N, C-alpha and C positions, 0 to 999 in steps of 0.2 A: 530525633521526634518527626513525627508525617508532616507533614505541611496543610496549614486551614485547608476546608475544600475553599473553591473559588468561585464565587457567578459566573460560569459560561456554561450558558444552555447551548444546546443543540440549535444554530438557525437557521432557517429556513434555507437561506443561502451560504454558506460558510467559507465562502473566499477564498483567498492561494494560499498556500506554505511552503513553504521548504524545509528537509531534514538541518537538523540543528545536529552543528559540528562542532567538535572542540577547538577547529580554526578558527573559528567563527564567534567563541564568548565574547572575548575581549572588544567585536566588532559592536555586539550585537547591545552589549549592556553597553556602551558609551554612544548608543544613539537611539534616540526615543522612538517609539510604536508609530508615530504619525508617518517620520519622516525614513523608516524604515523600508517600507513597501511591501511587507510580508504580514499576512493577517495572523496566522499561527506557525507553529513546531512539530514537527515529527521528529519523536525521539524513537532508538532502538532500543526498544524494551532490556534485550540482554546486557546495555553499554550502563545500565541502570538499576542492576538488580543484585547489585554485588551492596552489603551497607555500607554508608560512610564514604568517606573518601571525597576527592574535591570531584570528581561527576555529578555526585547528590548536588555536592554544595551550588555548582556553577547552576545544573535543572532550579532549584529552587530560587535562583533568583533572577534566572530567566522564566520561570511562571510566575514571577508576583504581575507583568505585563504583556503578559502571550498566553492565548491558549495555547492545550499542547494533544498532540494525539500520539496514540504509542502503536508503533509494530513492532511486530516480534520474528525472527529469522530459527526458532527451536520448539516453536508447538508442534510440527511433525501429526499435523493430524492423520497423514494418507499411513500411518506405520498402524498395523490391527492392532497393538496394544491402545496408539492413542498417547499424549503426552503423561508424564509422572506425576504424582504428588506431590512431589517436593516441588516440581517446576509451576503449577497450578496455582502454592503456594507463595510460591517468593513471586510471581505476575500478580496477584490478586493485592500483597502487601503495597507494589509497586502502583496497583492500581488506587490504591488508596489512600494513596499519596499523592497524586498527579490530579487525578480526579480529571479525567481526559476528553474528551470529546467525543472519543469512539476508540476500542481495539482493533489492532487488526495481526495478521499473522498470513505465511501463504496457504495455499491448496498445494500441499506436495508432501512429502516423507524429508528426513533429516538427517538418519539414522535409526538402527534397530536394536534392537535386543539392551536397551539403556547408554548405545553408545551414540555420541553424537557426530559427524561427518562433518559438517559446515558447510555444509553446498544444499542448494534447493531443489531434489531430486522431482521432475518429474512422473505422478502416476500412470498404470494404465488405466484407460476409461474403457473402464468394466465395468458389470454390476453388480460384484464382487466386492471392488473398491469403492463403489459409491454407496456401498448397506456400510462401509465400515469408518469410511468420512463423517458419513451424516452421524452415524453412532456416537463418534468419537467428537463432532463438534456439537449436537448433545450436549454430550456430559459437562465440555468446557463452558457451555454457554448455564447450562446449569449450577457449573460449582460457581463462575462469575458472575451471577445474577442480570446478564448484558447479553445482546447479540454481539457476536464477533466481525469484524469484516473479514472476507478468505479474499487473497490474492494472486489471480492467476501467472502461472510461473513460464517464464521464455523455454524453449524445450531446444534441443538437435536430434532427437533420433524421439521414435517412436517406436511403440511395441506392436510383436505382431498379435498379441492377446486383444490389442483392441475391438470393443464394437459396435462404442458410443463414438461421438465427436466429440473434441476437446469442450467447445464451447455450448455441447448441450450436457455437455460431465457439469462442467460449471455452472448452468441454469439448474440443474437439477438438485447438487448438491447446496444449492440456496434456498429452494422452495422445500427440499423435504426437510433440513433443518432448521426452516427457519431463522437461518444467518443472512449476511450481508456480504456485496460484492464492493472490492477494492481491484476497481479496474484500471489496471499498467495498460496499456493505451500502446506503450515502445515493446512490450512484451507482446502482443497481438502483432505488432508489425515484423517483431522480428521471428515469433514462428511462423509470420504467413511464410514470410520469403525463405525460409528453413522449409518448410515443409509444403511452399506449391496451393494453401487456400488463399479465396476471399477473405479479407481481414474485414469485411466490411458485412460477412456473415455473421462475423462472432458477434459484431455489436448487435444485428439486429434476430438474435438469439437471444440476450442477455434480458432478463426482468427487470425493464425499467424500474421501476419501482423499489428496488432493489440494489445498485447502482449505488453508494453511499464517498467516496471519493476515488478519483482518476489519478494514477499516476504517470508522471513525463518523464523521460532518459534520454541517456545520450547511445549510441551505439557502435562498435566497429566491425566493419568490411573485412573477411577474411576466407580467402580464397575460395569456396564455394559455399560460406553458413555464413550468420548476421551473427556478432554475440554482442551478446546483454554485457555492455560494459561500465554506463554512467560514469565513464572518465571525460568525457564531451559533449556541448552543446544539443537540444532537440533538433533532429534533422527534419528534415521538409517534408518530408513520407509523412512523421510521425506526426508535425504541425496539422497536415492535411486530412488524418483521419481523426484526431482530439477535434477536426471543427465536425467533421462527422456525428463525433459521440455526443457533445453538446446539440446539434439538430436532434438526434438521437433521446438524450436523458436530462436535457435541462441543463442548469445551471448545477454541476455538480461542482463538488470543496475538490481541486485540484492542485497538486503539490510535484516541484520536479526536483529528482533525486540527482544528488552530486557525490559518489565516492569516491573517486580519486581523480587525479588533477584539479584538486577544486578552487575557484576561484574566491578572488575578495568576496564578499559580501553582498557589494554592492551589484557586481556582476553580474552574480546568479537573481539579483531583487530586480534587475531590468530585466532579465528573461520572464523572467517570472510576470513582469508587466505584458509581455508579450500574451501570455494565457492571458491576463485579461482584457486585453483588445480584440483580442481571437473571440471570446465570451460575449462582447457584450459587442461585436459587430454580427454574429450569431443570434446573440438576443434580438438586433434590431431587424433582422430579416424574418423574424417571427411577425412584429410588429409590422413591419411590411403588408405581410403578407393576407 
């Protein structure tokens, strides 16, 4: 049976979250929300779209005490045909169960002709691709009856057909589809190193009123590129860029992603505390100005 709705409205300043990972289930359930250091959790939607089983049972238990955000990896709004009806139906069922703060996925394509290749592939930044994405996002939002957040992905190559800058493409998708932005600051940094652009130009191009969530994560340097690995702590250049994002967008909901070499919950909560302190310091700058 679906869980009953919980009174978690979208707050003016939605705080700081972590990804809900199976290795942390017991720690979360054995720690009171006031002592956990986490305001909300983000779930990977596809992990909970199969009916029954332990994942959904644990989700229902954690959801009693914490608001949830939903984050997907298979919406594939960048494919010409867009997401399948079956996928949207399963996503809507999970939304009805979780009653999330918001629902997000990636501005990319993940497969074609009904085949999911389980990766987040960058798009060519062209008017044709823009029109296809906007059409798909509008369809998704009409079906779900809510705006979705789309995340900028990290990239390691560019297309010779590109006619737009990535940041202009991201902004245009949000404005033309009336969707929202999940701004991954680490992805901006990774791509800026790989492609040689100014990451702060990316921030300046974003429509501030549409940025609803920020992701922070760790990355790895390999030879002549930087890889978005999510397997270590947030790097100092990403913290600096996050501070600039806060100055640009204000107190946006912020989450730290960790998908490999996952430390104990308390260690991640302590790292999340650094984001809280930085946000408070940037906010104090504004009051002192």
